[in-house]
N, C-alpha and C positions, 0 to 999 in steps of 0.2 A: 232215269231213262236208259241207263247203261245196260239194263236187262233186255232191251230191245235192239234189234239189228238196225243197220243204217237205213234199209228200205222202210222199216217200220217207223223210224223216226221221221223220215221224209213224208210218209203217209200221215203221221200225226200232225206235222206242221201244215200240210195241205188241208186237212180236215179242220184244224183250228182256225185257219184263215177263212174257210167257208163259213164256219160257225160264227166267227166275229162279224162277217159280212151279213149273214142272215139275221143275227141278233140285232144289228144296227137298223136294218130295214124294218124288222118287226117292231122294234122299240119306237121308231119314228112313225110307223104306220098304225100303231095301236093306241096312241095316246100315252106313251111312255110306260108300257109294260114289256117284260122280257120274254123271249121265246126259248132261251137256252139257260139263262141265269136265274135259277129258281130261288136262290138266296134273296135276290132282289124282289122277286114276286112274293116271297114269304113275308118280307118286311112290308110290302104294299098290302098284303092281306091283313096283317095286324093293324096297320094304320087305317085301312078301310073299315075293319070291324069297329074301330074306335069312333069313326065318324063319317064313313062314306060306303054305304052298303053296296052300291053299284060297282065301285072299284074293287071291293073285297070279292065280289062274285067273279069278276074278270080274272083277278089274280088266282083265285081258287080253281077256276076252270083251266087256266094255263098250267098250273101245277099238276092237276089231275091228268091233263093231256100229255104232259112230259112223262109222268110216271107210267101212263098207259103205253107210250111209245117204247119205253125201256122194257116193260113187261112183254108186250107183243113181240118185239124184236128178239128178246131173250128166248121166248118160246120157239120162234122160227129158227134161231141159231142152233137150238138143240136137235133140230131135225136134219141138220147139215153137218158133215164132218170134213176134216181135211183142209186143204189149201183153198177150197172154194168158199169157205165160211166168210172170210173178210170181204171178198168181192160181192157176194150175194147180200151181205149186210148192207154194204154201200148202195147196191142197186135198189134194194128195198127202200132205203132212206131217200134215194134220188127219186123214186117213184112217188113217195109221199110228198116230197118237195114240189114235184110237178103238179100233183093234185092241189096242193096249197096255192101254187101260182095261178093255176086255172081258176080256182075258187076266188082268188083275189080280184079277178077280172069280172066276175059275175055275181058275187055274193058280198054284201056289205055286213059289217059287224064282226063278231068274234070268231066265226067258223074258220076263215083262212088263217088267222093268227094261231088258233088252237091246233090246226093241222101242222103249222110250222113247229110248234112246241112238241108235237108228237114225233115229228121227224128228227128234231134235235135230241130228244130223249134217246131214240134208237141209235143215233150215230155215235153216241158215247161208248157203245159196246163193240165198236170195230176192233179194238185192240184188247178186248177182254180175254183173259186166259184162266182156265180152270175155275171159272166162277168169280174171278176177281178183276175189277176194273182198276188197273194200276195207276192211272192218272186220267183226270177228266179232260175231254177234248173240247168242251163247250163252256167250261167255267175255269177260273184261273186262280182262285184264292189258294187252294192247296198247292198249286204249282209255285206260287210266289213264296209260300212257306218253305217248300222244298228248296227253292232257289236260295233263300236266306241261309238255310242250314248247310247247303252245299258250298256257299261262299265261305261260311265259317270253317267248313272242312278244308277248303282250299287254302285259306289263310293260315290254318293250323298245320298245313303240310301234308294233308291226307292225299294219297294217290287216287287218280281217276275220279276226282270230284267233278260231276257232270253238270256244273252250274251253267255252262254255255248252252247246252241243249235245252235246259229249262228256260233260259232267257230267250232263246230263239222261239220256243213254243209260245211264250208270252207275246213276243213281237209279232208272231204270225196272227194271233187273235186280235191284237191291237191294230195291226195293219189291215186285216180284213174288216174290222169295224170302221176304220177310216174310209176305206173304199165303199163300204155299204152306205155310210152317211152321205158321201158325195153322189153315189148313184141314186139314192132316194131323192136327193134334191133335184136331180135332173129327170128322173123317170117315175117317181112315186113308187107304188107297189109293183110296177112293171120291172123294177130293179131286181126282183127275185129271179128273173130268168137267167142272168149270168151265173148265179149260184146253182140253179138247176143244172145248167150245162156243165159247170165245173164238177158237180157231184157225179153226174153220169160219166164224165171223162175219168175221174179218179176211180170210180167203181169199175169201169171197163178195164183200166190198167191193172187194178188189183185182181180182177177176175181172170184176165187172159194174158197179162204181161209178166206176171211174176208168181212164183210159188213160195217166196220167202215170207 
């Protein structure tokens, strides 16, 4: 994360917290499927193919929705240049989260959860640069691997080993997941609305508050 400025790191921490929150709400509201962690859904797909066709269908649908969110957001980003790209990316994902939250109030079944997966796919591109996503904002395995290697670098005496930033990114996702679990226990799928508000706020700050 040393390649990113301090505002970009703070943005990454904020998005990771929102992603952890949304994933927790989606996980609890969908019968234990993920809306941002597609490795978990891929495992569920494989297990479902082995013995539970309905679960396999749900997992496959969420994976497809996540990929569609990445694809559509990437196409939209290509139509925007300059400092507005990050903010507009977040605003688009906030709009999709809003649609998902509204759908959760009126539509039962897979549709609201698939919309959440779509939004979470797109939000991973916020810090994309030159076609490369340098670290995931809604999944953490790669971050933990980097954390381990940076800790090794620090122990070996390497300068500027950014293990602390990676640890904070993990803590942001885990903290968001904790809050999401608590909120779902109190509000059920209405717990999505704080995440919607937070994403709109982060998007507005990125769009109008900073050019970094």
